[in-house]
C-alpha positions in Angstrom: 23.2 -16.1 66.5 26.7 -17.1 65.2 28.1 -16.1 61.9 28.6 -19.1 59.7 31.6 -19.1 57.3 31.2 -20.0 53.7 33.4 -22.7 52.2 34.2 -20.3 49.4 33.7 -16.5 49.7 31.5 -14.5 47.3 32.9 -11.3 45.7 30.3 -8.7 44.9 30.4 -5.2 43.4 29.8 -2.3 45.9 29.8 1.5 45.6 31.4 2.8 42.5 32.5 -0.5 41.1 34.7 -1.8 44.0 34.7 -5.5 44.8 33.9 -6.7 48.3 34.5 -10.2 49.6 31.7 -11.8 51.6 33.1 -14.6 53.8 30.2 -15.4 56.1 26.4 -15.5 56.4 26.5 -12.3 58.4 28.4 -10.6 55.6 25.9 -11.7 53.0 23.0 -10.8 55.2 24.3 -7.3 55.8 25.0 -6.8 52.1 21.5 -8.0 51.1 19.7 -5.8 53.7 21.8 -2.7 52.8 21.3 -3.2 49.0 18.7 -0.8 47.5 15.8 -2.8 46.1 13.0 -5.0 47.1 13.1 -7.9 44.6 11.9 -11.4 45.4 15.5 -12.6 45.0 16.7 -10.1 47.5 14.0 -11.1 50.0 14.8 -14.8 49.5 18.5 -14.1 50.2 17.6 -12.2 53.4 15.3 -15.0 54.5 17.9 -17.7 53.8 20.7 -15.8 55.6 18.4 -15.4 58.7 17.5 -19.1 58.6 21.2 -20.0 58.5 22.0 -17.7 61.4 19.5 -19.4 63.6 20.5 -22.9 62.4 17.4 -23.8 60.3 19.6 -24.2 57.1 23.3 -24.6 56.5 25.6 -21.8 55.4 26.1 -23.2 52.0 22.4 -23.3 51.3 22.2 -19.6 52.3 25.2 -18.9 50.1 23.5 -20.5 47.1 20.4 -18.4 47.6 22.4 -15.3 48.1 24.5 -16.0 45.0 21.4 -16.4 42.9 20.2 -13.0 44.0 23.6 -11.4 43.4 23.9 -13.0 39.9 20.4 -11.9 39.0 21.3 -8.3 39.9 24.7 -8.4 38.1 26.7 -8.0 41.4 29.1 -11.0 41.2 32.7 -9.8 40.7 34.0 -13.1 39.3 36.2 -11.5 36.7 38.4 -9.7 39.2 41.4 -11.0 41.1 43.7 -9.3 43.6 47.0 -7.8 42.5 50.0 -9.9 43.4 51.2 -7.1 45.8 47.9 -7.4 47.6 47.0 -3.8 46.9 43.6 -3.2 45.2 42.1 -5.3 42.5 42.6 -5.7 38.8 40.8 -7.4 35.9 42.3 -10.6 34.6 40.7 -10.1 31.2 
């Protein structure tokens, strides 16, 4: 079981509103399994990540399924970019 990198990372909200960057299928799998809930979208994301890890589907397919789950739950952190200094995050709005 090898971690497959995404072409583009996915940023999601964790904890008390902190963004986290997910770079690989393993990152997405761990996030989806640790997330509180039991929705069909979450289950689909977990299944897709497992399938990618064993080579049944490619990493980008798993990324798409995971992203659909994260968007449905309002977890995508698209509106945040890193500070120029590299410390922390800030909104670009």
